[in-house]
KOLDOVEX-20409 format. One line per 3 residues: number of its first residue (from 0); for each residue x, y, z of C-alpha. Coordinates in steps of 0.1 Angstrom, whole numbers, padded with zeros to 4 digits, always signed. Each point is the difference from the previous one (the first is absolute). Layout:
BEGIN
NUM = X:Y:Z; ...;
// end
This chain:
BEGIN
0 = +1384:+0714:+0351; +0007:+0034:-0014; -0007:+0035:+0013;
3 = -0037:+0010:+0005; -0002:+0037:-0007; -0027:+0021:+0016;
6 = -0019:+0016:-0028; +0007:+0010:-0036; +0033:+0017:-0006;
9 = +0015:-0009:+0034; +0029:-0019:-0016; +0008:+0030:-0022;
12 = +0000:+0022:+0031; +0024:-0023:+0017; +0023:-0002:-0030;
15 = +0001:+0038:-0003; +0008:+0005:+0037; +0024:-0029:+0010;
18 = +0004:-0008:+0036; +0038:+0003:-0002; -0004:+0037:-0010;
21 = -0025:+0007:+0028; +0024:-0015:+0026; +0029:+0020:-0014;
24 = -0021:+0032:+0003; -0008:-0009:+0036; +0036:-0007:+0008;
27 = +0011:+0034:-0014; -0027:+0019:+0019; +0007:-0017:+0033;
30 = +0037:+0007:-0004; -0005:+0037:-0008; -0022:+0004:+0031;
33 = +0023:-0019:+0023; -0030:-0022:+0010; +0000:-0011:+0036;
36 = -0021:-0029:+0013; -0007:-0010:+0036; +0000:-0035:+0015;
39 = -0034:-0009:+0015; -0002:-0036:+0011; -0001:-0023:-0030;
42 = -0003:+0029:-0025; +0016:+0033:-0010; -0020:+0033:-0001;
45 = +0009:+0025:-0027; -0013:+0036:-0004; +0001:+0012:-0036;
48 = -0011:+0029:-0022; -0026:-0001:-0027; +0023:-0011:-0028;
51 = +0014:-0029:+0020; -0035:-0010:+0011; -0008:-0005:-0037;
54 = +0032:-0018:-0007; -0002:-0024:+0030; -0036:-0008:-0011;
57 = +0010:-0006:-0036; +0030:-0021:+0010; -0021:-0019:+0026;
60 = +0022:+0005:+0030; -0018:+0001:+0033; -0035:+0011:+0008;
63 = -0013:+0035:+0008; -0011:+0009:+0035; -0028:+0025:+0006;
66 = +0010:+0028:+0024; -0011:+0035:+0008; +0030:+0015:-0017;
69 = -0008:+0018:-0032; +0035:+0008:-0013; +0015:-0035:+0004;
72 = -0011:-0035:-0008; +0012:-0029:+0022; +0008:-0034:-0014;
75 = +0005:-0033:+0018; +0027:-0022:-0015; +0005:-0037:+0007;
78 = +0034:-0012:+0011; +0010:-0013:-0034; -0012:+0031:-0018;
81 = +0018:+0023:+0024; +0033:-0019:-0002; -0002:-0002:-0038;
84 = -0003:+0038:-0002; +0028:+0004:+0025; +0025:-0028:-0009;
87 = -0007:-0007:-0037; -0011:+0034:-0014; +0020:+0021:+0026;
90 = -0027:+0026:+0000; -0014:-0002:+0036; +0015:+0005:+0034;
93 = -0017:-0014:+0031; +0002:+0012:+0036; -0006:-0020:+0031;
96 = -0017:+0010:+0033; +0030:+0020:+0009; -0004:+0021:-0032;
99 = +0034:-0010:-0012; +0004:-0013:-0036; +0006:-0038:+0001;
102 = +0027:-0014:-0023; -0007:-0030:-0021; +0013:-0025:+0026;
105 = -0020:+0015:+0028; -0031:+0000:-0021; +0006:-0035:-0011;
108 = +0003:-0012:+0036; -0032:+0019:+0010; -0020:-0016:-0029;
111 = +0013:-0035:+0008; -0011:+0005:+0036; -0035:+0009:-0012;
114 = -0002:-0028:-0025; +0020:-0032:+0003; -0001:-0009:-0037;
117 = +0006:+0036:-0011; +0033:-0008:-0019; -0017:-0026:-0022;
120 = -0031:+0020:-0005; +0020:+0031:-0009; +0021:-0020:-0025;
123 = -0031:-0013:-0017; -0017:+0034:+0000; +0031:+0018:-0015;
126 = +0004:-0029:-0025; -0034:+0007:-0015; +0000:+0038:+0005;
129 = +0033:+0003:-0020; -0019:-0018:-0028; -0026:+0028:+0002;
132 = -0027:-0022:+0015; -0023:+0018:+0024; -0004:-0019:+0033;
135 = -0028:+0004:+0025; -0008:-0020:+0032; -0016:-0033:-0008;
138 = -0016:-0009:+0033; -0036:+0000:-0013; +0010:-0028:-0024;
141 = +0021:-0020:+0026; +0033:+0009:-0017; +0029:+0024:+0008;
144 = -0004:+0024:-0030; -0020:+0005:-0031; +0018:+0012:-0031;
147 = -0013:+0024:-0026; +0014:+0007:-0034; -0008:+0037:+0005;
150 = -0022:+0022:+0023; -0029:-0019:+0015; -0024:+0026:-0015;
153 = +0010:-0012:-0035; +0005:-0038:+0004; -0010:-0028:+0023;
156 = +0027:-0017:+0020; +0016:-0028:-0020; +0018:-0021:+0026;
159 = -0006:-0011:+0036; +0035:-0001:+0015; +0013:-0022:+0028;
162 = +0035:+0004:+0014; +0017:-0032:+0012; +0032:+0002:+0020;
165 = +0027:-0026:+0006; -0011:-0026:+0024; -0036:+0012:-0002;
168 = -0020:-0031:+0011; -0033:+0016:+0008; -0013:+0010:-0035;
171 = -0009:-0019:-0032; +0017:-0031:+0014; -0030:-0023:-0004;
174 = -0023:-0006:-0030; -0030:+0014:+0019; +0017:+0034:+0003;
177 = +0008:+0001:-0037; -0035:-0011:-0010; -0018:+0026:+0022;
180 = +0024:+0029:-0011; -0002:-0008:-0037; -0038:-0004:+0002;
183 = -0003:+0034:+0017; +0023:+0016:-0026; -0020:-0015:-0028;
186 = -0033:+0013:+0014; +0014:+0036:+0000; +0017:-0003:-0034;
189 = +0036:+0001:+0013; +0030:-0022:-0006; +0019:-0012:+0030;
192 = +0036:+0013:+0000; +0023:-0016:+0026; +0032:+0018:+0006;
195 = +0027:-0022:+0017; +0026:+0022:+0017; +0034:-0017:+0004;
198 = +0025:+0017:+0023; +0028:-0021:-0016; +0017:-0005:+0034;
201 = -0001:+0037:+0010; -0018:+0012:+0030; -0021:+0031:+0005;
204 = +0022:+0022:+0022; +0001:+0030:-0023; -0016:+0013:-0032;
207 = +0031:-0009:-0021; -0009:-0037:+0005; -0029:+0005:-0025;
210 = +0025:+0002:-0029; +0008:-0037:+0006; -0036:-0011:+0002;
213 = -0017:-0016:-0030; -0036:-0003:-0010; -0016:-0029:-0019;
216 = -0033:+0007:-0016; -0025:-0028:-0004; -0036:+0004:-0014;
219 = -0025:-0027:+0009; -0033:-0005:-0017; -0028:-0025:+0005;
222 = -0001:-0027:-0026; -0034:-0006:-0014; -0007:-0034:-0016;
225 = -0031:+0013:-0016; +0019:+0027:-0018; +0027:-0025:-0011;
228 = -0027:-0022:-0015; -0015:+0029:-0019; +0035:+0010:-0013;
231 = +0007:-0036:-0011; -0034:-0003:-0018; +0006:+0033:-0018;
234 = +0034:-0011:-0011; -0014:-0033:-0013; -0026:+0019:-0020;
237 = +0027:+0022:-0015; -0009:+0031:+0020; +0029:+0020:+0015;
// end
């Protein structure tokens, strides 16, 4: 199942404005402005100027929050998004309730306290983000993320992503789970992408542990006997 572009010329627009370049521009802009986010429960709030508002929107990081302020725009970043900007791109600093900047370890421990499986989810998130896939929450489809080849305004999401951790016994362990998930993905024209995160014997005590983690990608699609019969008939008739 290939990309489903939204409208004529959308693929050309994406090719002319690659996501890697947009993220690079965002990284440079946030670095120059010494961007500072604030922890707020299970998210990070970030106040930005007009230029950064456009770049965050184009790069698909966070979601804008409507406020009465006219000179600044606030964005709400998810835990994985905020840590990616802070730890991987090194372009964002984050303060806690005490207004002191948190180092990577303190931030890591805070995010783990808010989300037990944060290390696995972050590894999966960064794994795809580094490949220039755009990730958005997948709750409405019953998955962890949905992955886009470019900005959602140009293309439909291509993959429904589920993150499986070591020892995960609660998800996709019985045929009924697979069947329901694959049927749902098929009904919304998405391919199920399962990311198996292996810690390889390392724990999750600090961010540096991530370097030892590995991610195995597995795409799963529903087999259709009817389609297979049609393909076999076409082959027998010399049609390719």
